[in-house]
mmCIF entry with sequence, helices, sheets and N, C-alpha, C, O atoms, coordinates in Angstrom:
data_MODEL
# 
_entry.id   MODEL 
# 
_entity.id                         1 
_entity.type                       polymer 
_entity.pdbx_number_of_molecules   1 
# 
_entity_poly.entity_id                      1 
_entity_poly.type                           'polypeptide(L)' 
_entity_poly.nstd_linkage                   no 
_entity_poly.nstd_monomer                   no 
_entity_poly.pdbx_seq_one_letter_code       MTNHKTDVAKGRVKEATGAATGDDNLKNEGKTDQAAASVKDKIEGAVDKVKDKITRK 
_entity_poly.pdbx_seq_one_letter_code_can   MTNHKTDVAKGRVKEATGAATGDDNLKNEGKTDQAAASVKDKIEGAVDKVKDKITRK 
_entity_poly.pdbx_strand_id                 A 
# 
loop_
_entity_poly_seq.entity_id 
_entity_poly_seq.num 
_entity_poly_seq.mon_id 
_entity_poly_seq.hetero 
1 1  MET n 
1 2  THR n 
1 3  ASN n 
1 4  HIS n 
1 5  LYS n 
1 6  THR n 
1 7  ASP n 
1 8  VAL n 
1 9  ALA n 
1 10 LYS n 
1 11 GLY n 
1 12 ARG n 
1 13 VAL n 
1 14 LYS n 
1 15 GLU n 
1 16 ALA n 
1 17 THR n 
1 18 GLY n 
1 19 ALA n 
1 20 ALA n 
1 21 THR n 
1 22 GLY n 
1 23 ASP n 
1 24 ASP n 
1 25 ASN n 
1 26 LEU n 
1 27 LYS n 
1 28 ASN n 
1 29 GLU n 
1 30 GLY n 
1 31 LYS n 
1 32 THR n 
1 33 ASP n 
1 34 GLN n 
1 35 ALA n 
1 36 ALA n 
1 37 ALA n 
1 38 SER n 
1 39 VAL n 
1 40 LYS n 
1 41 ASP n 
1 42 LYS n 
1 43 ILE n 
1 44 GLU n 
1 45 GLY n 
1 46 ALA n 
1 47 VAL n 
1 48 ASP n 
1 49 LYS n 
1 50 VAL n 
1 51 LYS n 
1 52 ASP n 
1 53 LYS n 
1 54 ILE n 
1 55 THR n 
1 56 ARG n 
1 57 LYS n 
# 
_struct_asym.id          A 
_struct_asym.entity_id   1 
# 
loop_
_struct_conf.conf_type_id 
_struct_conf.id 
_struct_conf.pdbx_PDB_helix_id 
_struct_conf.beg_label_comp_id 
_struct_conf.beg_label_asym_id 
_struct_conf.beg_label_seq_id 
_struct_conf.pdbx_beg_PDB_ins_code 
_struct_conf.end_label_comp_id 
_struct_conf.end_label_asym_id 
_struct_conf.end_label_seq_id 
_struct_conf.pdbx_end_PDB_ins_code 
_struct_conf.beg_auth_comp_id 
_struct_conf.beg_auth_asym_id 
_struct_conf.beg_auth_seq_id 
_struct_conf.end_auth_comp_id 
_struct_conf.end_auth_asym_id 
_struct_conf.end_auth_seq_id 
_struct_conf.pdbx_PDB_helix_class 
_struct_conf.details 
_struct_conf.pdbx_PDB_helix_length 
HELX_P HELX_P1 AA1 HIS A 4  ? THR A 21 ? HIS A 4  THR A 21 1 ? 18 
HELX_P HELX_P2 AA2 ASP A 24 ? THR A 55 ? ASP A 24 THR A 55 1 ? 32 
# 
_struct_conf_type.id          HELX_P 
_struct_conf_type.criteria    ? 
_struct_conf_type.reference   ? 
# 
loop_
_atom_site.group_PDB 
_atom_site.id 
_atom_site.type_symbol 
_atom_site.label_atom_id 
_atom_site.label_alt_id 
_atom_site.label_comp_id 
_atom_site.label_asym_id 
_atom_site.label_entity_id 
_atom_site.label_seq_id 
_atom_site.pdbx_PDB_ins_code 
_atom_site.Cartn_x 
_atom_site.Cartn_y 
_atom_site.Cartn_z 
_atom_site.occupancy 
_atom_site.B_iso_or_equiv 
_atom_site.pdbx_formal_charge 
_atom_site.auth_seq_id 
_atom_site.auth_comp_id 
_atom_site.auth_asym_id 
_atom_site.auth_atom_id 
_atom_site.pdbx_PDB_model_num 
ATOM 1   N N  . MET A 1 1  ? 114.274 85.880  86.783  1.00 0.00 ? 1  MET A N  1 
ATOM 2   C CA . MET A 1 1  ? 113.158 86.655  87.666  1.00 0.00 ? 1  MET A CA 1 
ATOM 3   C C  . MET A 1 1  ? 113.874 87.885  88.133  1.00 0.00 ? 1  MET A C  1 
ATOM 4   O O  . MET A 1 1  ? 115.095 87.865  88.289  1.00 0.00 ? 1  MET A O  1 
ATOM 5   N N  . THR A 1 2  ? 113.180 88.918  88.355  1.00 0.00 ? 2  THR A N  1 
ATOM 6   C CA . THR A 1 2  ? 113.667 90.089  88.886  1.00 0.00 ? 2  THR A CA 1 
ATOM 7   C C  . THR A 1 2  ? 113.688 90.038  90.381  1.00 0.00 ? 2  THR A C  1 
ATOM 8   O O  . THR A 1 2  ? 112.917 89.300  90.995  1.00 0.00 ? 2  THR A O  1 
ATOM 9   N N  . ASN A 1 3  ? 114.609 90.854  91.011  1.00 0.00 ? 3  ASN A N  1 
ATOM 10  C CA . ASN A 1 3  ? 114.683 91.019  92.371  1.00 0.00 ? 3  ASN A CA 1 
ATOM 11  C C  . ASN A 1 3  ? 113.527 91.691  92.946  1.00 0.00 ? 3  ASN A C  1 
ATOM 12  O O  . ASN A 1 3  ? 113.185 92.795  92.522  1.00 0.00 ? 3  ASN A O  1 
ATOM 13  N N  . HIS A 1 4  ? 112.843 91.042  93.973  1.00 0.00 ? 4  HIS A N  1 
ATOM 14  C CA . HIS A 1 4  ? 111.563 91.622  94.494  1.00 0.00 ? 4  HIS A CA 1 
ATOM 15  C C  . HIS A 1 4  ? 111.841 92.966  94.999  1.00 0.00 ? 4  HIS A C  1 
ATOM 16  O O  . HIS A 1 4  ? 110.952 93.810  94.886  1.00 0.00 ? 4  HIS A O  1 
ATOM 17  N N  . LYS A 1 5  ? 113.003 93.289  95.565  1.00 0.00 ? 5  LYS A N  1 
ATOM 18  C CA . LYS A 1 5  ? 113.259 94.611  96.144  1.00 0.00 ? 5  LYS A CA 1 
ATOM 19  C C  . LYS A 1 5  ? 113.219 95.683  95.184  1.00 0.00 ? 5  LYS A C  1 
ATOM 20  O O  . LYS A 1 5  ? 112.793 96.804  95.464  1.00 0.00 ? 5  LYS A O  1 
ATOM 21  N N  . THR A 1 6  ? 113.702 95.317  93.951  1.00 0.00 ? 6  THR A N  1 
ATOM 22  C CA . THR A 1 6  ? 113.735 96.315  92.877  1.00 0.00 ? 6  THR A CA 1 
ATOM 23  C C  . THR A 1 6  ? 112.179 96.471  92.391  1.00 0.00 ? 6  THR A C  1 
ATOM 24  O O  . THR A 1 6  ? 111.802 97.607  92.103  1.00 0.00 ? 6  THR A O  1 
ATOM 25  N N  . ASP A 1 7  ? 111.349 95.484  92.299  1.00 0.00 ? 7  ASP A N  1 
ATOM 26  C CA . ASP A 1 7  ? 110.012 95.723  92.129  1.00 0.00 ? 7  ASP A CA 1 
ATOM 27  C C  . ASP A 1 7  ? 109.329 96.456  93.131  1.00 0.00 ? 7  ASP A C  1 
ATOM 28  O O  . ASP A 1 7  ? 108.454 97.261  92.812  1.00 0.00 ? 7  ASP A O  1 
ATOM 29  N N  . VAL A 1 8  ? 109.657 96.247  94.363  1.00 0.00 ? 8  VAL A N  1 
ATOM 30  C CA . VAL A 1 8  ? 108.970 97.134  95.462  1.00 0.00 ? 8  VAL A CA 1 
ATOM 31  C C  . VAL A 1 8  ? 109.282 98.526  95.298  1.00 0.00 ? 8  VAL A C  1 
ATOM 32  O O  . VAL A 1 8  ? 108.425 99.401  95.416  1.00 0.00 ? 8  VAL A O  1 
ATOM 33  N N  . ALA A 1 9  ? 110.645 98.786  94.994  1.00 0.00 ? 9  ALA A N  1 
ATOM 34  C CA . ALA A 1 9  ? 111.124 100.138 94.847  1.00 0.00 ? 9  ALA A CA 1 
ATOM 35  C C  . ALA A 1 9  ? 110.368 100.872 93.633  1.00 0.00 ? 9  ALA A C  1 
ATOM 36  O O  . ALA A 1 9  ? 109.918 102.016 93.698  1.00 0.00 ? 9  ALA A O  1 
ATOM 37  N N  . LYS A 1 10 ? 110.306 100.050 92.548  1.00 0.00 ? 10 LYS A N  1 
ATOM 38  C CA . LYS A 1 10 ? 109.541 100.731 91.422  1.00 0.00 ? 10 LYS A CA 1 
ATOM 39  C C  . LYS A 1 10 ? 108.043 101.015 91.854  1.00 0.00 ? 10 LYS A C  1 
ATOM 40  O O  . LYS A 1 10 ? 107.477 102.064 91.548  1.00 0.00 ? 10 LYS A O  1 
ATOM 41  N N  . GLY A 1 11 ? 107.462 100.042 92.562  1.00 0.00 ? 11 GLY A N  1 
ATOM 42  C CA . GLY A 1 11 ? 106.127 100.404 92.987  1.00 0.00 ? 11 GLY A CA 1 
ATOM 43  C C  . GLY A 1 11 ? 106.123 101.586 93.920  1.00 0.00 ? 11 GLY A C  1 
ATOM 44  O O  . GLY A 1 11 ? 105.165 102.354 93.829  1.00 0.00 ? 11 GLY A O  1 
ATOM 45  N N  . ARG A 1 12 ? 106.989 101.816 94.733  1.00 0.00 ? 12 ARG A N  1 
ATOM 46  C CA . ARG A 1 12 ? 106.977 102.927 95.636  1.00 0.00 ? 12 ARG A CA 1 
ATOM 47  C C  . ARG A 1 12 ? 107.195 104.151 94.835  1.00 0.00 ? 12 ARG A C  1 
ATOM 48  O O  . ARG A 1 12 ? 106.545 105.146 95.156  1.00 0.00 ? 12 ARG A O  1 
ATOM 49  N N  . VAL A 1 13 ? 107.976 104.218 93.885  1.00 0.00 ? 13 VAL A N  1 
ATOM 50  C CA . VAL A 1 13 ? 108.272 105.306 92.901  1.00 0.00 ? 13 VAL A CA 1 
ATOM 51  C C  . VAL A 1 13 ? 106.907 105.742 92.310  1.00 0.00 ? 13 VAL A C  1 
ATOM 52  O O  . VAL A 1 13 ? 106.481 106.895 92.380  1.00 0.00 ? 13 VAL A O  1 
ATOM 53  N N  . LYS A 1 14 ? 106.251 104.682 91.708  1.00 0.00 ? 14 LYS A N  1 
ATOM 54  C CA . LYS A 1 14 ? 104.917 104.964 91.064  1.00 0.00 ? 14 LYS A CA 1 
ATOM 55  C C  . LYS A 1 14 ? 103.820 105.422 92.096  1.00 0.00 ? 14 LYS A C  1 
ATOM 56  O O  . LYS A 1 14 ? 102.969 106.236 91.739  1.00 0.00 ? 14 LYS A O  1 
ATOM 57  N N  . GLU A 1 15 ? 103.832 104.947 93.274  1.00 0.00 ? 15 GLU A N  1 
ATOM 58  C CA . GLU A 1 15 ? 102.857 105.360 94.300  1.00 0.00 ? 15 GLU A CA 1 
ATOM 59  C C  . GLU A 1 15 ? 103.306 106.834 94.644  1.00 0.00 ? 15 GLU A C  1 
ATOM 60  O O  . GLU A 1 15 ? 102.431 107.698 94.691  1.00 0.00 ? 15 GLU A O  1 
ATOM 61  N N  . ALA A 1 16 ? 104.385 107.107 94.843  1.00 0.00 ? 16 ALA A N  1 
ATOM 62  C CA . ALA A 1 16 ? 104.802 108.458 95.234  1.00 0.00 ? 16 ALA A CA 1 
ATOM 63  C C  . ALA A 1 16 ? 104.471 109.498 94.142  1.00 0.00 ? 16 ALA A C  1 
ATOM 64  O O  . ALA A 1 16 ? 103.933 110.570 94.422  1.00 0.00 ? 16 ALA A O  1 
ATOM 65  N N  . THR A 1 17 ? 104.815 109.138 92.879  1.00 0.00 ? 17 THR A N  1 
ATOM 66  C CA . THR A 1 17 ? 104.563 110.034 91.874  1.00 0.00 ? 17 THR A CA 1 
ATOM 67  C C  . THR A 1 17 ? 103.066 110.234 91.622  1.00 0.00 ? 17 THR A C  1 
ATOM 68  O O  . THR A 1 17 ? 102.604 111.342 91.350  1.00 0.00 ? 17 THR A O  1 
ATOM 69  N N  . GLY A 1 18 ? 102.338 109.147 91.718  1.00 0.00 ? 18 GLY A N  1 
ATOM 70  C CA . GLY A 1 18 ? 100.878 109.192 91.603  1.00 0.00 ? 18 GLY A CA 1 
ATOM 71  C C  . GLY A 1 18 ? 100.306 110.156 92.718  1.00 0.00 ? 18 GLY A C  1 
ATOM 72  O O  . GLY A 1 18 ? 99.447  110.999 92.459  1.00 0.00 ? 18 GLY A O  1 
ATOM 73  N N  . ALA A 1 19 ? 100.797 109.987 93.866  1.00 0.00 ? 19 ALA A N  1 
ATOM 74  C CA . ALA A 1 19 ? 100.395 110.879 95.095  1.00 0.00 ? 19 ALA A CA 1 
ATOM 75  C C  . ALA A 1 19 ? 100.780 112.316 94.759  1.00 0.00 ? 19 ALA A C  1 
ATOM 76  O O  . ALA A 1 19 ? 99.997  113.245 94.959  1.00 0.00 ? 19 ALA A O  1 
ATOM 77  N N  . ALA A 1 20 ? 101.960 112.479 94.260  1.00 0.00 ? 20 ALA A N  1 
ATOM 78  C CA . ALA A 1 20 ? 102.456 113.826 94.116  1.00 0.00 ? 20 ALA A CA 1 
ATOM 79  C C  . ALA A 1 20 ? 101.641 114.589 92.861  1.00 0.00 ? 20 ALA A C  1 
ATOM 80  O O  . ALA A 1 20 ? 101.529 115.814 92.816  1.00 0.00 ? 20 ALA A O  1 
ATOM 81  N N  . THR A 1 21 ? 101.180 113.830 92.015  1.00 0.00 ? 21 THR A N  1 
ATOM 82  C CA . THR A 1 21 ? 100.583 114.497 90.880  1.00 0.00 ? 21 THR A CA 1 
ATOM 83  C C  . THR A 1 21 ? 99.059  114.271 90.886  1.00 0.00 ? 21 THR A C  1 
ATOM 84  O O  . THR A 1 21 ? 98.348  114.735 89.994  1.00 0.00 ? 21 THR A O  1 
ATOM 85  N N  . GLY A 1 22 ? 98.611  113.605 91.834  1.00 0.00 ? 22 GLY A N  1 
ATOM 86  C CA . GLY A 1 22 ? 97.189  113.394 92.000  1.00 0.00 ? 22 GLY A CA 1 
ATOM 87  C C  . GLY A 1 22 ? 96.597  112.441 91.066  1.00 0.00 ? 22 GLY A C  1 
ATOM 88  O O  . GLY A 1 22 ? 95.401  112.460 90.776  1.00 0.00 ? 22 GLY A O  1 
ATOM 89  N N  . ASP A 1 23 ? 97.477  111.574 90.577  1.00 0.00 ? 23 ASP A N  1 
ATOM 90  C CA . ASP A 1 23 ? 97.035  110.530 89.652  1.00 0.00 ? 23 ASP A CA 1 
ATOM 91  C C  . ASP A 1 23 ? 96.779  109.223 90.580  1.00 0.00 ? 23 ASP A C  1 
ATOM 92  O O  . ASP A 1 23 ? 97.703  108.523 90.993  1.00 0.00 ? 23 ASP A O  1 
ATOM 93  N N  . ASP A 1 24 ? 95.435  108.985 90.850  1.00 0.00 ? 24 ASP A N  1 
ATOM 94  C CA . ASP A 1 24 ? 95.163  107.838 91.636  1.00 0.00 ? 24 ASP A CA 1 
ATOM 95  C C  . ASP A 1 24 ? 95.360  106.553 90.977  1.00 0.00 ? 24 ASP A C  1 
ATOM 96  O O  . ASP A 1 24 ? 95.598  105.544 91.642  1.00 0.00 ? 24 ASP A O  1 
ATOM 97  N N  . ASN A 1 25 ? 95.271  106.533 89.650  1.00 0.00 ? 25 ASN A N  1 
ATOM 98  C CA . ASN A 1 25 ? 95.515  105.229 88.928  1.00 0.00 ? 25 ASN A CA 1 
ATOM 99  C C  . ASN A 1 25 ? 96.877  104.828 89.083  1.00 0.00 ? 25 ASN A C  1 
ATOM 100 O O  . ASN A 1 25 ? 97.140  103.647 89.310  1.00 0.00 ? 25 ASN A O  1 
ATOM 101 N N  . LEU A 1 26 ? 97.893  105.818 88.970  1.00 0.00 ? 26 LEU A N  1 
ATOM 102 C CA . LEU A 1 26 ? 99.155  105.501 89.029  1.00 0.00 ? 26 LEU A CA 1 
ATOM 103 C C  . LEU A 1 26 ? 99.636  105.175 90.500  1.00 0.00 ? 26 LEU A C  1 
ATOM 104 O O  . LEU A 1 26 ? 100.543 104.368 90.706  1.00 0.00 ? 26 LEU A O  1 
ATOM 105 N N  . LYS A 1 27 ? 98.974  105.849 91.514  1.00 0.00 ? 27 LYS A N  1 
ATOM 106 C CA . LYS A 1 27 ? 99.246  105.644 92.911  1.00 0.00 ? 27 LYS A CA 1 
ATOM 107 C C  . LYS A 1 27 ? 98.752  104.137 93.304  1.00 0.00 ? 27 LYS A C  1 
ATOM 108 O O  . LYS A 1 27 ? 99.408  103.429 94.069  1.00 0.00 ? 27 LYS A O  1 
ATOM 109 N N  . ASN A 1 28 ? 97.642  103.760 92.758  1.00 0.00 ? 28 ASN A N  1 
ATOM 110 C CA . ASN A 1 28 ? 97.125  102.422 92.988  1.00 0.00 ? 28 ASN A CA 1 
ATOM 111 C C  . ASN A 1 28 ? 97.959  101.339 92.252  1.00 0.00 ? 28 ASN A C  1 
ATOM 112 O O  . ASN A 1 28 ? 98.186  100.268 92.814  1.00 0.00 ? 28 ASN A O  1 
ATOM 113 N N  . GLU A 1 29 ? 98.426  101.606 90.985  1.00 0.00 ? 29 GLU A N  1 
ATOM 114 C CA . GLU A 1 29 ? 99.301  100.692 90.310  1.00 0.00 ? 29 GLU A CA 1 
ATOM 115 C C  . GLU A 1 29 ? 100.703 100.584 91.137  1.00 0.00 ? 29 GLU A C  1 
ATOM 116 O O  . GLU A 1 29 ? 101.298 99.507  91.166  1.00 0.00 ? 29 GLU A O  1 
ATOM 117 N N  . GLY A 1 30 ? 101.128 101.545 91.698  1.00 0.00 ? 30 GLY A N  1 
ATOM 118 C CA . GLY A 1 30 ? 102.368 101.330 92.582  1.00 0.00 ? 30 GLY A CA 1 
ATOM 119 C C  . GLY A 1 30 ? 101.959 100.518 93.634  1.00 0.00 ? 30 GLY A C  1 
ATOM 120 O O  . GLY A 1 30 ? 102.718 99.579  93.872  1.00 0.00 ? 30 GLY A O  1 
ATOM 121 N N  . LYS A 1 31 ? 100.929 100.627 94.357  1.00 0.00 ? 31 LYS A N  1 
ATOM 122 C CA . LYS A 1 31 ? 100.503 99.694  95.478  1.00 0.00 ? 31 LYS A CA 1 
ATOM 123 C C  . LYS A 1 31 ? 100.371 98.265  95.078  1.00 0.00 ? 31 LYS A C  1 
ATOM 124 O O  . LYS A 1 31 ? 100.733 97.313  95.771  1.00 0.00 ? 31 LYS A O  1 
ATOM 125 N N  . THR A 1 32 ? 99.800  98.195  93.853  1.00 0.00 ? 32 THR A N  1 
ATOM 126 C CA . THR A 1 32 ? 99.591  96.775  93.364  1.00 0.00 ? 32 THR A CA 1 
ATOM 127 C C  . THR A 1 32 ? 100.961 96.153  93.001  1.00 0.00 ? 32 THR A C  1 
ATOM 128 O O  . THR A 1 32 ? 101.180 94.961  93.215  1.00 0.00 ? 32 THR A O  1 
ATOM 129 N N  . ASP A 1 33 ? 101.864 96.963  92.459  1.00 0.00 ? 33 ASP A N  1 
ATOM 130 C CA . ASP A 1 33 ? 103.148 96.402  92.130  1.00 0.00 ? 33 ASP A CA 1 
ATOM 131 C C  . ASP A 1 33 ? 103.877 96.015  93.406  1.00 0.00 ? 33 ASP A C  1 
ATOM 132 O O  . ASP A 1 33 ? 104.545 94.981  93.444  1.00 0.00 ? 33 ASP A O  1 
ATOM 133 N N  . GLN A 1 34 ? 103.772 96.749  94.353  1.00 0.00 ? 34 GLN A N  1 
ATOM 134 C CA . GLN A 1 34 ? 104.431 96.361  95.682  1.00 0.00 ? 34 GLN A CA 1 
ATOM 135 C C  . GLN A 1 34 ? 103.996 95.095  96.274  1.00 0.00 ? 34 GLN A C  1 
ATOM 136 O O  . GLN A 1 34 ? 104.788 94.311  96.796  1.00 0.00 ? 34 GLN A O  1 
ATOM 137 N N  . ALA A 1 35 ? 102.604 94.877  96.181  1.00 0.00 ? 35 ALA A N  1 
ATOM 138 C CA . ALA A 1 35 ? 101.968 93.707  96.675  1.00 0.00 ? 35 ALA A CA 1 
ATOM 139 C C  . ALA A 1 35 ? 102.310 92.453  95.843  1.00 0.00 ? 35 ALA A C  1 
ATOM 140 O O  . ALA A 1 35 ? 102.433 91.345  96.365  1.00 0.00 ? 35 ALA A O  1 
ATOM 141 N N  . ALA A 1 36 ? 102.458 92.683  94.521  1.00 0.00 ? 36 ALA A N  1 
ATOM 142 C CA . ALA A 1 36 ? 102.788 91.624  93.627  1.00 0.00 ? 36 ALA A CA 1 
ATOM 143 C C  . ALA A 1 36 ? 104.214 91.140  93.829  1.00 0.00 ? 36 ALA A C  1 
ATOM 144 O O  . ALA A 1 36 ? 104.525 89.955  93.706  1.00 0.00 ? 36 ALA A O  1 
ATOM 145 N N  . ALA A 1 37 ? 105.072 92.111  94.144  1.00 0.00 ? 37 ALA A N  1 
ATOM 146 C CA . ALA A 1 37 ? 106.470 91.809  94.459  1.00 0.00 ? 37 ALA A CA 1 
ATOM 147 C C  . ALA A 1 37 ? 106.656 90.886  95.751  1.00 0.00 ? 37 ALA A C  1 
ATOM 148 O O  . ALA A 1 37 ? 107.470 89.972  95.881  1.00 0.00 ? 37 ALA A O  1 
ATOM 149 N N  . SER A 1 38 ? 105.782 91.305  96.609  1.00 0.00 ? 38 SER A N  1 
ATOM 150 C CA . SER A 1 38 ? 105.734 90.638  98.033  1.00 0.00 ? 38 SER A CA 1 
ATOM 151 C C  . SER A 1 38 ? 105.336 89.169  97.785  1.00 0.00 ? 38 SER A C  1 
ATOM 152 O O  . SER A 1 38 ? 105.913 88.233  98.338  1.00 0.00 ? 38 SER A O  1 
ATOM 153 N N  . VAL A 1 39 ? 104.326 89.026  96.929  1.00 0.00 ? 39 VAL A N  1 
ATOM 154 C CA . VAL A 1 39 ? 103.761 87.681  96.802  1.00 0.00 ? 39 VAL A CA 1 
ATOM 155 C C  . VAL A 1 39 ? 104.838 86.775  95.910  1.00 0.00 ? 39 VAL A C  1 
ATOM 156 O O  . VAL A 1 39 ? 105.043 85.587  96.158  1.00 0.00 ? 39 VAL A O  1 
ATOM 157 N N  . LYS A 1 40 ? 105.427 87.430  94.948  1.00 0.00 ? 40 LYS A N  1 
ATOM 158 C CA . LYS A 1 40 ? 106.496 86.773  94.279  1.00 0.00 ? 40 LYS A CA 1 
ATOM 159 C C  . LYS A 1 40 ? 107.593 86.361  95.120  1.00 0.00 ? 40 LYS A C  1 
ATOM 160 O O  . LYS A 1 40 ? 108.112 85.249  95.023  1.00 0.00 ? 40 LYS A O  1 
ATOM 161 N N  . ASP A 1 41 ? 107.972 87.292  95.989  1.00 0.00 ? 41 ASP A N  1 
ATOM 162 C CA . ASP A 1 41 ? 109.127 86.877  97.001  1.00 0.00 ? 41 ASP A CA 1 
ATOM 163 C C  . ASP A 1 41 ? 108.614 85.610  97.802  1.00 0.00 ? 41 ASP A C  1 
ATOM 164 O O  . ASP A 1 41 ? 109.333 84.617  97.909  1.00 0.00 ? 41 ASP A O  1 
ATOM 165 N N  . LYS A 1 42 ? 107.448 85.668  98.317  1.00 0.00 ? 42 LYS A N  1 
ATOM 166 C CA . LYS A 1 42 ? 107.001 84.547  99.232  1.00 0.00 ? 42 LYS A CA 1 
ATOM 167 C C  . LYS A 1 42 ? 106.996 83.231  98.395  1.00 0.00 ? 42 LYS A C  1 
ATOM 168 O O  . LYS A 1 42 ? 107.466 82.187  98.849  1.00 0.00 ? 42 LYS A O  1 
ATOM 169 N N  . ILE A 1 43 ? 106.451 83.324  97.167  1.00 0.00 ? 43 ILE A N  1 
ATOM 170 C CA . ILE A 1 43 ? 106.378 82.086  96.394  1.00 0.00 ? 43 ILE A CA 1 
ATOM 171 C C  . ILE A 1 43 ? 107.826 81.560  95.956  1.00 0.00 ? 43 ILE A C  1 
ATOM 172 O O  . ILE A 1 43 ? 108.071 80.358  95.853  1.00 0.00 ? 43 ILE A O  1 
ATOM 173 N N  . GLU A 1 44 ? 108.719 82.525  95.719  1.00 0.00 ? 44 GLU A N  1 
ATOM 174 C CA . GLU A 1 44 ? 110.124 82.077  95.416  1.00 0.00 ? 44 GLU A CA 1 
ATOM 175 C C  . GLU A 1 44 ? 110.699 81.297  96.628  1.00 0.00 ? 44 GLU A C  1 
ATOM 176 O O  . GLU A 1 44 ? 111.263 80.213  96.484  1.00 0.00 ? 44 GLU A O  1 
ATOM 177 N N  . GLY A 1 45 ? 110.525 81.909  97.846  1.00 0.00 ? 45 GLY A N  1 
ATOM 178 C CA . GLY A 1 45 ? 110.909 81.384  99.010  1.00 0.00 ? 45 GLY A CA 1 
ATOM 179 C C  . GLY A 1 45 ? 110.410 79.975  99.306  1.00 0.00 ? 45 GLY A C  1 
ATOM 180 O O  . GLY A 1 45 ? 111.155 79.100  99.747  1.00 0.00 ? 45 GLY A O  1 
ATOM 181 N N  . ALA A 1 46 ? 109.093 79.790  99.039  1.00 0.00 ? 46 ALA A N  1 
ATOM 182 C CA . ALA A 1 46 ? 108.559 78.469  99.150  1.00 0.00 ? 46 ALA A CA 1 
ATOM 183 C C  . ALA A 1 46 ? 109.003 77.411  98.098  1.00 0.00 ? 46 ALA A C  1 
ATOM 184 O O  . ALA A 1 46 ? 109.153 76.232  98.418  1.00 0.00 ? 46 ALA A O  1 
ATOM 185 N N  . VAL A 1 47 ? 109.202 77.855  96.870  1.00 0.00 ? 47 VAL A N  1 
ATOM 186 C CA . VAL A 1 47 ? 109.791 77.070  95.929  1.00 0.00 ? 47 VAL A CA 1 
ATOM 187 C C  . VAL A 1 47 ? 111.317 76.601  96.277  1.00 0.00 ? 47 VAL A C  1 
ATOM 188 O O  . VAL A 1 47 ? 111.695 75.462  96.004  1.00 0.00 ? 47 VAL A O  1 
ATOM 189 N N  . ASP A 1 48 ? 112.074 77.466  96.834  1.00 0.00 ? 48 ASP A N  1 
ATOM 190 C CA . ASP A 1 48 ? 113.330 77.180  97.338  1.00 0.00 ? 48 ASP A CA 1 
ATOM 191 C C  . ASP A 1 48 ? 113.368 76.178  98.412  1.00 0.00 ? 48 ASP A C  1 
ATOM 192 O O  . ASP A 1 48 ? 114.194 75.266  98.397  1.00 0.00 ? 48 ASP A O  1 
ATOM 193 N N  . LYS A 1 49 ? 112.504 76.322  99.335  1.00 0.00 ? 49 LYS A N  1 
ATOM 194 C CA . LYS A 1 49 ? 112.381 75.306  100.376 1.00 0.00 ? 49 LYS A CA 1 
ATOM 195 C C  . LYS A 1 49 ? 111.978 73.961  99.819  1.00 0.00 ? 49 LYS A C  1 
ATOM 196 O O  . LYS A 1 49 ? 112.539 72.945  100.229 1.00 0.00 ? 49 LYS A O  1 
ATOM 197 N N  . VAL A 1 50 ? 111.021 73.909  98.893  1.00 0.00 ? 50 VAL A N  1 
ATOM 198 C CA . VAL A 1 50 ? 110.747 72.562  98.339  1.00 0.00 ? 50 VAL A CA 1 
ATOM 199 C C  . VAL A 1 50 ? 111.829 72.076  97.593  1.00 0.00 ? 50 VAL A C  1 
ATOM 200 O O  . VAL A 1 50 ? 112.004 70.859  97.651  1.00 0.00 ? 50 VAL A O  1 
ATOM 201 N N  . LYS A 1 51 ? 112.665 72.798  96.845  1.00 0.00 ? 51 LYS A N  1 
ATOM 202 C CA . LYS A 1 51 ? 113.789 72.325  96.206  1.00 0.00 ? 51 LYS A CA 1 
ATOM 203 C C  . LYS A 1 51 ? 114.814 71.769  97.008  1.00 0.00 ? 51 LYS A C  1 
ATOM 204 O O  . LYS A 1 51 ? 115.450 70.765  96.688  1.00 0.00 ? 51 LYS A O  1 
ATOM 205 N N  . ASP A 1 52 ? 114.999 72.500  98.183  1.00 0.00 ? 52 ASP A N  1 
ATOM 206 C CA . ASP A 1 52 ? 115.987 72.048  99.142  1.00 0.00 ? 52 ASP A CA 1 
ATOM 207 C C  . ASP A 1 52 ? 115.546 70.579  99.709  1.00 0.00 ? 52 ASP A C  1 
ATOM 208 O O  . ASP A 1 52 ? 116.376 69.672  99.767  1.00 0.00 ? 52 ASP A O  1 
ATOM 209 N N  . LYS A 1 53 ? 114.354 70.420  100.074 1.00 0.00 ? 53 LYS A N  1 
ATOM 210 C CA . LYS A 1 53 ? 113.896 69.150  100.607 1.00 0.00 ? 53 LYS A CA 1 
ATOM 211 C C  . LYS A 1 53 ? 114.049 68.084  99.555  1.00 0.00 ? 53 LYS A C  1 
ATOM 212 O O  . LYS A 1 53 ? 114.397 66.949  99.882  1.00 0.00 ? 53 LYS A O  1 
ATOM 213 N N  . ILE A 1 54 ? 113.798 68.413  98.279  1.00 0.00 ? 54 ILE A N  1 
ATOM 214 C CA . ILE A 1 54 ? 113.843 67.392  97.249  1.00 0.00 ? 54 ILE A CA 1 
ATOM 215 C C  . ILE A 1 54 ? 115.252 66.878  97.004  1.00 0.00 ? 54 ILE A C  1 
ATOM 216 O O  . ILE A 1 54 ? 115.548 65.688  96.900  1.00 0.00 ? 54 ILE A O  1 
ATOM 217 N N  . THR A 1 55 ? 116.133 67.963  96.920  1.00 0.00 ? 55 THR A N  1 
ATOM 218 C CA . THR A 1 55 ? 117.574 67.615  96.586  1.00 0.00 ? 55 THR A CA 1 
ATOM 219 C C  . THR A 1 55 ? 118.356 67.117  97.749  1.00 0.00 ? 55 THR A C  1 
ATOM 220 O O  . THR A 1 55 ? 119.490 66.685  97.544  1.00 0.00 ? 55 THR A O  1 
ATOM 221 N N  . ARG A 1 56 ? 117.851 67.135  98.969  1.00 0.00 ? 56 ARG A N  1 
ATOM 222 C CA . ARG A 1 56 ? 118.641 66.639  100.088 1.00 0.00 ? 56 ARG A CA 1 
ATOM 223 C C  . ARG A 1 56 ? 118.821 65.052  99.956  1.00 0.00 ? 56 ARG A C  1 
ATOM 224 O O  . ARG A 1 56 ? 117.887 64.313  99.644  1.00 0.00 ? 56 ARG A O  1 
ATOM 225 N N  . LYS A 1 57 ? 119.971 64.658  100.194 1.00 0.00 ? 57 LYS A N  1 
ATOM 226 C CA . LYS A 1 57 ? 120.067 63.075  100.139 1.00 0.00 ? 57 LYS A CA 1 
ATOM 227 C C  . LYS A 1 57 ? 120.621 62.610  101.434 1.00 0.00 ? 57 LYS A C  1 
ATOM 228 O O  . LYS A 1 57 ? 120.793 61.408  101.636 1.00 0.00 ? 57 LYS A O  1 
# 
């Protein structure tokens, strides 16, 4: 899996580029990418917590 911080940065670049060029689709795609990265990060954190509880002995 990719690092969520990298995905957030890519989303910010898309959003800024869309804003600078007046491309609302690209701007919205950047916002969506950032939100998806945040969700992925939270899911990965939850998975890690579950794994830790399962593997504890």
